[in-house]
N, C-alpha and C positions, 0 to 999 in steps of 0.2 A: 711552706704555707701559702706563699703567694701563687706558686704554680698550681696548687690545689684549688685556690679560689678562681684562678683563670679558667681551669678545666671545668669547674662547676658552672661558671658564667657562660662558657661556650656551649655546654650541654643544655642550658636553659634557653639560650638565644637561638640555637639552630632550629628547634621545633617552632619557636615563635616566628622566625623568618619564613619557615616553610608554610606556616598557617597564613602569614600575611600575603604570600604569593598565590594563595588559593583564590579561585574565581567564585564569587557568590553566585549560586544557581538555584532558582526555585523550580518546582516541577513545571509550572506554566512556561517559564523561560526555556527549559529543556525541550518541551514539546514544540514550542515555536521554532527554536533553532533547528531541531531535527527535521521538521516539516520543510523548512527552507533549504536545508542542505542535502536532502535525500535524492540521490540519482534515480532510485527506483520510482519515487513519486513523480519525478520529472518525466520519466519514461511513460508513466501512466497518463500524465497530462498531454504528452505528445500523441498518445493513442487516441485520446479524446479529440484532440485537434485534427488528427487524420480522419476520424469518423465524421466530424463536422464538415470537413472539406468534401468527403465522399458524399454525404447527404446533399450538399449544395450542388455537387456535380450531377447527381442523379436527377435532382429536381429541375436542373437547367435543361434536361433533355425534353421536357414538356413544352418549352418555350420555342419560338421561332429561331431558326439558325440562319445566320447571315454570313455569306462567304464572298470574298472579293479575290479575283485572280487576274493575272495579266501575263502576257507572253509575247515572244517574238520568234518567228520562224523564217529561216532563209531557205528558199526553194531553188532547186537546180533549174537552169535555164533551158526552156524548150520552145520550139516555134509556136507562135500564136495560132489560134484556130481561125482558118480562112477558107473561103469558098471561091471557086472560079466560075464566073457567069459567062455564058456565050457572048462573044463580042466585046467582053471587057478586056482592056489591055493588060490589067494586072489582077491578081487575086484580091478579093475583098476580105479584110480582116473583120471577123464577126466579134471576136472577144480578145482583148489584149491579155497578155500574161504579165502578172506582177510577181516578182521574185522575193519581195519583202512583205511578210504578213505580220500584222500587229493585231493583238486581241486584248480586250478588257471585258471581264465578265463579273456581274454581280448577281448572286443567287440567293433566294430565300426559300426555306422549306419549313413547313409547319405540319407536325403530325396531328391528324384529326381523330383517328381512332386506332388504337393498337391492341385491342382486346384486353384493355385494362392493364397492360404490361407496365406502362410508364407510371400510372397511378400507384400500382402495387409496389413497383420498385422504389418509388419515392417514399411510400409509407414504411417499407422495410428498412431503407437507409435511415429514416428518421428514428425508428425504434432502435436500431443498432447504435445510433448516436446517443440516445438516452441511456442505453445499456452501458455504453462506454463511460458515461458520466457517473453511473452508479458503481462501475468498477473502480473508478478513481476514488469515490467515497469509501469503498471497501479497502482499497490499498492505504488510504489515509488513516482509517480506523485501525488497521493492523499495525501501521507504523507507530501511531500514538501509543498503542498497547506495548509495542516493543520498547519504546523510549521509556515508558513508565516502568516496565519490568527492569530495564537496565538501571534506571534512577534508584528504584527501591532495592535493587540488587547491591548497588554500591552502599546505600544506607545500611542494609543488613550486614554487609561485610565489615563495615566500620564499627557498627554496634557490637558485633561479635568480637572483633579485635579489641574493642574497649573492655568488654567483659573478660576476655582472656588476660589482658594486662592487669585488670583489677584483681583477678584470681592469682596471678603471679605475685602481685604485691601482698595479698593476704597470706599466701603460702610462704612467702619470704619472711613476713613478720612472725608467722607461726614457727618457722625454722629457727629463728632467733631464740624463741622460748624453749624449743626442744634442745637446742645446743646448750642453753644455760642450765637446763635440768640435767643434761648429760654431764656437764662439768661438775655439777653438784652430786653426781652419782645417783640421781633419781631415775634416770632412764638408761636403757642399754644403747649400745652403738647401733644395733639393728633399727631402733626407732629413729635415730638420726638419719640412717641411710634410707629408710622408708620415706621420710619426709623430703629428703633431698631428691629421691626418685620422683615424688609427686611434683616437686618444683621443676625438674627436668622435663617431665611430661607436659606440664603447663607451658614451659618455654617452647617446646616443640609445637604445641598448638598455636602459640603466638607467631611462630615462623609461618605456619600454614595460613593463619588468619591474615597476616600482612601481605602474603602473596595473593590471597583471595581478593584483598582490597585493590591491589594493582591490576589484577585481571578484570575486576568489575569496572574500575576507573577507565581502563583502556577500551573496554566494550562501549561504555557511555561516550567516550571521545569519538569513537568510530561512527556511532549513530548520529552524533551532532556535527560531524564533519570538522572536528577540531584536531590540532596536533596531539599526538598520543601522549606527549609529556604534560599536557594541560591537567591541572588539578582543580578540584572543586570544593567549595564549602556549601554543602546542601542546606538550603534555608527552609525547605518545606518539611515539616515533621509528620511522622506517621499518625500521631495523635490528632493533628488538625484535619487530616484526610479521613480518619476513621469516624469522626463526628459529623461528617457531611450528611445532609439529607439528600435523597430519601433513604440512603442505605443504613444510616445509624439506627433507624427504627423500622427496618423492613419486616413486615408481618410474616409469620411462618404458618400460612394456612393455604388450603387448596384454592380459595378464591383469589388470593394475592398471586399465587403461582400461575393461575390461568390468565390473569391480567398481564403478567410479565410475558407470557408466551404470545399473547395477542399483540402486544407491543412489538415484540421481536419480529413476528411474521409480517407486520405492517411496515416496519422501519428498517430492517436489515438491508443494506444496499445490495448484497449478493442475491437476495431473493427478488428484490425489485429489478435488478439487472436480468435475472432469469425470466421474469415476467415479460420484460421488454423483448427478450430474445424469442419468447414464444409468439408474441405478436408479430415480430419480424418474420418468423417462420411461416405464420399464417398468411402474411402478405406475399412471401416468397412462393407459397403454393398457388396463390391467385395469379402471380406473374407466370408461373410455369404453365398454367392452363391457357395462357393468352394465345398460344399457337392454334387453338381451335377456332379462333375468330379471324375475320379478314383484317388486313392492315390498310388504312386509308391515309394518304398524305396529300397535301396541297403544296405545289412547288411553283416558283416563278423565277425567270431569269431576264436580265437585261444585258444585251451584248453591244459593245462599242468596238467595231472591227474595221480594219483597213487591210485589204478590201473586204467588203461585206458581201458574201455570196448571194444574199437575198436580193441584192440590187443588181439588176441587169440593164444595160451591160455593166460589167465590173468597172470600178473606178479606183484609182490609187488615192483614196481619201477615206476618212473615218465616216461611218454611218452607224446610227444607233437603232437597234431593233429589240423586241422583247417577246417573251412567250409566257404562258401560264398553263399549268397542267394539274389535273386531278388523277392520282394513281390509286388503284385498288389491287391488292394481291391477296391470295389465299392459298395456303398449303393444302393441295388436294391429297397428297400422299408423301410422307417423309419417313416411311419405314418405322413408324411407332415412336419417333423421337419425342414428340410432345407428351405421349403417355409415359414414356420413361422419365422425362423431366418431372412430370407431375408425381410419379411414384417416388422419386428421390426427394422431392419437397415434402411429401407426406412422411417419409421416414425421418427427415430432419426435424419436422414438427413434433413427431412422437419423441425423439431424443430430447428436444428442448423441454417438453412437458415432464419427461422423466427426470431431467436434471433439476428442474424446479422443485419437484416432489422430494428428491433427495436432499436438496438444500433446506427445505422446510423441516424435514425430519431431523436433520443435523442441528438446525436452529433450536428446535424444541428440546433436544437432548442437551445442547450446550447451555441453554438458559436454565434448565432444571439442575444440571450439575453445578453451574456457577452460583445459583441461589443457595443450594445446599452447602456449598463450600463457604459462602459468605456467612451463613448462619453458624456453621461449625467454627469458622475462624473467630467470629464474635464471641462465642461461648468459650473457646480455648483461651482467648486473650483475658477474659474475666478470670478464669481459673488460674492461668499462668501468673497473673498479678497477685492473686492470693498466695500462690505457692512461693513467690519470691519473698513476700513478707514473712511467711512461715519459716522459710529456709534461713533468712537473716536472723530471726529471733532464735532459731534452733542453734545456729553457729555461735551467736553471742553467749547463750547459756552454756554450751559445751566448752567454749574457750575459757569462760570464767571458772567452770568446774575443773578444767585441766590445770589452770594456774593455781587452783586450790589443792591440786593433787588428788581429786576424787573422780577424774575422768581419764580415760585412756587416750593415747595419741591417735590410735586408729579411729576413735570416735570423732576427733577433730578433723582428721583427714576425710572421713565419710561426710561430715557436715559441710566441709568446704566443697566437696564434690557435688553434694546435693544443691548447694547454693549456686554453683557454676551451672549445673543443669537447669535449675529453675530460671536463672537469668537468661540463659541461652534460649530456653523455651519461650520466655516472654518476648525476647527480641524476634524470634521466629514467628510467634503468633501475631505480633504487631505488624510485621511486614506481610505475613500471609493475609491479614485482614484487608490491607490497602490493595494488595494484588487481587484479592477476590473481588473487591469493588471494581477495580479496573477491568477485570475479566467479565464481570456482569454487565458493565457499561458497554463493552465491546459486543457482548452477546445480544444486547438490546438494540444494537445498531447505532449507538451514540459515538 
């Protein structure tokens, strides 16, 4: 007797201990943790950072460049330059040779006109930077949707497992009645076997359901960057999400559908990213045509040399000199390279516009499908709730009749199966509704 009591206590305490070790997790906390831990989102941030640095690099090309250089040169020794005059006792040295040359040079260069190449390049880089920012927003939106899908996937798996466990308990209770009737000679052995088979099938479903829970939990742990053995107590319910505005009362008419499509076309980050890429390609075309114009640069240098060749006669000491120059160059003929570059830029611009159009078409389709799925899921949940109430009442009546001996065992089994299907359908419909909301939010660019 004592051993049975201890066994029962252990059976009760183990689930309680496992529940106590679960980490409470709301949907908002899951999304926040997933955004923080995602390496894919970090890579997207680094792409944006790289684009920002590239834009700054291109913009800096329009500003004056300042260079400082220094050097030392050792020359081989040669006789100095000397002339011999008539009557002079010795040759006269005209210029001494110095074998150590020191130089210090400070240069400044400012582009004045480059055929709009630098301006267009700066604009293109700035548009690509903004495109990368929208790509980051898109990656974030997709990650949020993946986290929500994993969160509700775990909730659905646990709800289904609970329904299966409840069904196992119901079938087990019914099996007791069937065996009691068999012992009284009111039922055949076949009816007992049939009920036992139903219990075995339910237990097989229970095994699959528990495995599905573990798979869903592992998937959520992976997205949140947590150890795979971490367990959760989900604190956000599907009912609380299903009642959120504006999705709880989303109108089902053409005008509302049109507003949703307009919102998506204005807000979806991938469409805005494609728009910035179109603008970047337009600036790229302008830059490609810059070869048709002259290039004008202003440059200046300051030299601090020892010896300085501009000083005659040469001296072994430092002298400072400077120069300033205005240079103009123009490609008279480059075998059509400028035209080819412009043609490439035109093709890239056409590709960018086509990509934007494809994204807009995909957005319209996704919003339409998501809206219809949400309306369907809302209706299915309402019907599924009614079906559960009807199945519960049907099972109650059939069981009562069975105990009174006026209903068949097969009717009870059928009623239990219908209740299981109704509860499973309600669980599926509830999760489908919140997932449809999340999918519509993503489709709208939120």
